[in-house]
C-alpha angles and dihedrals in degrees: 000000000000126000126199130207092275134053095285126102132183142201112222129183098358113171111256092008110145093217135052091240142346122215122208115200130178121246127205097237127075122244110272104170138037117287116276089210130032120212125208113198126197109212125224090211128053092253138028096251092122090054091048090050088053091054106274120133127217112233097176133011124216111277141156091301103043134027098205140065121255107214144169130219119230090273093056097255110147125228138159125240121204127198115244116270 
């Protein structure tokens, strides 16, 4: 993931990614409806502490029912984070 000098970030050259790159840019309005897309992220560390340090929030920890973290980005968009295999 690359970040520029502004609030935008991008994913470039991800294995299996159907596009050359994907740019994430902030918008002025808050999230008001359910996500149109749902991201699943495979972590490079055994826990999502790097994501939390970057502003994500953990909504649900792994437990007896699920083996991943349910998280939100700073804009409230939900995604799941999986431990590396």
